[in-house]
C-alpha positions in Angstrom: 313.8 76.6 134.4 315.0 79.8 132.3 313.4 80.5 129.4 315.2 82.2 126.4 313.4 85.6 125.4 311.5 86.0 122.3 313.6 86.6 119.8 313.7 90.5 119.0 313.0 91.8 115.2 311.4 94.4 113.3 308.3 94.0 111.2 308.6 93.9 107.6 309.0 97.7 106.2 305.8 96.8 104.0 303.9 96.3 107.3 304.7 99.3 108.7 304.2 101.6 105.8 300.6 100.3 105.2 298.7 98.4 108.4 300.6 98.7 111.2 298.6 100.0 114.3 299.9 103.1 115.6 300.5 100.8 118.7 302.4 98.5 116.2 304.4 101.4 114.9 305.6 102.2 118.2 306.6 98.5 119.0 308.6 98.8 116.0 310.1 102.1 116.7 310.7 101.5 120.2 313.2 98.0 119.3 315.6 101.4 117.7 315.0 104.2 119.8 313.2 103.1 122.9 309.9 104.0 123.9 309.8 108.0 123.0 306.3 108.9 121.8 307.0 111.9 120.0 309.6 110.1 117.9 306.4 107.8 117.1 303.8 110.3 116.6 306.4 112.1 114.3 307.0 108.9 112.2 303.9 107.8 111.8 302.9 111.3 110.5 305.6 110.6 108.0 304.9 107.1 106.4 305.8 105.4 103.9 309.6 104.5 104.1 311.5 102.8 101.7 313.7 101.2 104.8 314.1 101.1 107.6 317.2 103.0 107.0 315.0 106.0 105.7 312.5 106.1 108.6 316.3 106.4 111.4 317.4 109.3 108.5 313.8 110.8 109.1 314.4 110.6 112.8 317.9 112.0 112.2 316.3 114.9 110.9 313.5 115.7 113.8 316.4 115.2 116.3 318.8 117.2 114.7 316.3 119.8 114.3 314.2 119.5 117.5 313.1 123.2 118.1 311.5 122.8 114.7 309.4 120.2 115.9 309.1 119.1 119.1 308.2 121.9 122.6 311.1 121.6 125.2 308.7 118.8 127.0 308.8 116.6 124.3 312.5 117.1 123.4 313.2 116.1 127.3 310.6 112.8 127.0 312.7 111.6 124.4 316.1 112.1 125.9 314.5 110.5 129.4 313.4 107.1 127.3 316.8 106.0 127.8 317.6 103.6 130.3 320.6 105.1 132.8 323.7 104.0 131.7 324.1 101.1 134.9 320.5 100.4 135.1 319.2 97.2 137.2 319.9 94.7 134.6 316.5 93.5 134.8 314.8 96.8 133.7 316.6 97.1 130.1 316.1 95.5 126.9 318.5 92.7 125.5 319.6 95.2 123.2 320.3 98.1 126.0 322.5 95.1 128.0 324.6 94.4 125.0 324.9 98.1 124.1 326.2 98.5 127.9 329.0 95.6 127.7 327.5 92.4 128.8 328.0 89.7 125.9 324.9 87.8 124.4 324.6 85.4 126.7 324.3 87.1 129.6 321.6 89.8 127.7 319.8 86.6 126.6 319.8 85.2 130.5 318.8 88.9 131.6 321.7 88.0 134.2 321.1 86.2 137.0 320.2 89.0 139.5 321.0 87.0 142.2 324.3 86.5 141.6 327.1 88.1 143.6 328.8 90.9 142.0 332.3 91.3 141.8 333.7 94.5 143.7 334.6 96.2 140.9 331.3 95.5 139.6 329.8 97.4 142.9 332.0 100.5 142.5 331.4 100.7 139.0 327.3 100.4 140.1 328.1 103.1 142.7 330.5 105.6 140.8 327.5 105.7 137.9 324.5 106.0 140.3 326.9 108.6 141.7 327.6 110.4 138.5 324.0 109.7 137.0 322.4 111.6 139.7 324.9 114.8 139.4 324.3 114.8 135.4 320.8 114.7 136.4 320.6 117.4 139.2 323.1 120.1 136.5 321.2 119.3 133.2 317.5 117.8 134.1 317.7 114.9 131.6 319.1 111.1 131.7 322.5 111.1 130.4 323.1 109.2 126.8 326.0 108.1 125.3 326.3 105.5 122.8 327.8 103.0 124.4 328.5 101.0 121.2 329.9 98.1 124.1 332.3 99.5 125.7 332.3 98.4 129.4 330.5 100.3 132.0 334.0 101.3 134.1 335.2 102.8 130.0 332.1 105.4 130.2 332.7 106.7 133.9 335.3 109.6 132.7 333.1 110.2 129.6 329.9 111.0 132.1 333.0 113.1 134.4 333.9 115.4 131.6 330.7 115.8 130.1 329.3 117.0 133.6 332.6 119.1 134.3 332.7 120.8 130.4 329.4 120.9 129.1 326.3 123.2 128.7 322.7 121.8 128.9 322.7 123.0 125.6 325.1 121.2 124.2 324.3 117.7 126.0 320.8 117.9 124.6 322.2 117.9 121.2 324.7 115.1 122.3 321.8 113.4 123.6 320.0 113.2 120.3 322.8 112.7 118.1 323.4 109.6 120.1 320.2 108.4 119.9 320.6 108.2 116.3 323.8 106.4 116.6 322.0 103.9 118.7 319.0 103.3 116.1 321.9 102.8 113.2 323.6 100.1 115.1 320.6 98.5 116.8 319.3 98.2 113.2 322.4 96.8 111.9 322.1 94.2 114.5 318.8 92.9 113.7 319.9 93.0 110.3 317.5 95.5 108.6 317.8 97.7 105.8 
């Protein structure tokens, strides 16, 4: 028998500002940005925040000016914190599953991994795996995009275009911009201001 996952929620902003240990803070920030220690360290040092939206605004300042605040290695750590598009469902958070086009019900169940995928799903998975590898070979970090619930097969031409017609610098900037968009969307889905 499968149990429903624990509800995903953020602690109050008051708790984050006054009582949260660095670990508590990291757990909350990870719901919005995936596990990215450089973001956590920066945001923790800038407390207090009037709202979670303000916390994301501070992250936007950080990620829009990464060379001012982060080493190149830290920038890569932040980008590589995101799961690969098409990563095995068992390795994705419920929010990531929904963002990659799975229904809320499928995400809540983590999708039955023993189910036989359709031929289209297999082709999409294989294509995404190949494109992830091409992208990482070219740029040296994971592909990040604000999927916004689009099916995974719709992301394929986006990946192909970015592999063909972009630069490493543009891709780093796009990844960081999209991470902020993802966090804003997650915050909205969590019904927190």
